[in-house]
Each structure stands twice: as C-alpha cells, then as structure tokens.
N, C-alpha and C positions, 0 to 999 in steps of 0.2 A: 926598608919600608916597601911593602908590596903595592904594586900598581896593576890595574887591569884596564879594559877598554873604557871604563867609566871614570877612571882617575885613581888617586891614592886611596887604598882601602882603609877605612877607618873602623876600628873596633874598640871595645871597652878596655881590653888588655893593653893595646898600643897607646891609647889616650891616657891611661893611668900613669904612663911613664913620660908623657908630654903635656902635662897640665898647663904649663906656662908658655908653651909654643903656640904659634899662630897658624891657622889654616885658612886659606882663601878659596873663594868659589866653591863653597860647601853645598852639596846637594844630598837629599834623602830620597831614595827611590822606593816605590812599592815593591815588597819582596814577593815576586811571583816566579813561576816556572817558565815564563815566556822568554823570548829572545831579548837580548840586551837592547836592540833597537826599539823594542816595544815597551820598555819599562817606563812607567809614569813617574815624573818628578812630583813628590809630595810636598817638599820644603826646599827652599833655596836661600842661602845666606851669603853675603859678600865676604864676610870675615868672622871667624870665631876662634877663641882660645881653646886649647885642649880641655880645660875645665868646663867651659860653656858647652862644648860639644858633648862631653861626658854627661853632664846634667840633662841636656836635651834628649840624649839617647835613652836615658833612664825613664824619662817621662812620656815617651812615645811608643806606639806599637812597634812590632818588628819591622824595621826598615833597613835598606841597604844604604850605607853612608859612604860618600866619596868626596874628595877635595882635589882641586887642580894643583895647588901649591902648598908647600910646607915651609915655614920659617922657624927654625929651631930657636929655643930660648937659650940665652947665655947663662941663665941661672939653672943650676942642677941641684936636685935634692940629695 
C-alpha cells in the first residue's frame, strides 16, 4: 500500500480489492497543483469501509483521498 506525506493513498483500484477492510482518519483533499501544505481538506471521516469509500469517491468530484490507518478484513473474495 502506497503512502505519502498525507497518508495512505486511496484509489478506486486499490479499494476494489479491499471492500470489507476498514480505513480510519479518512480525508479528501482538493486536487490542486499547490504544495501539500496548502491542500484544502474537503471531507473528513473518522472511519469508512472500502466499499463506503469507493461509493463516496464515485459520487464526488476529483479529490485526493488519504487515510491514516488500514485494518484489513479477514474475509477474502
């Protein structure tokens, strides 16, 4: 799982393989060309499943999604 200065990088491809996993301290940032320190938090969630994240990402404009922690699901497809 890729991580950068903002946290664990969340994208649709990765989440489609982690639908039942839990992500905490989830944030969505405005996708701009500015410095990481100047990125504006548009949404913040204490905890979301991979499925909830994927659904939310599909219904929002282009944002940069990050999480602080990842709790993998014991259930595998």
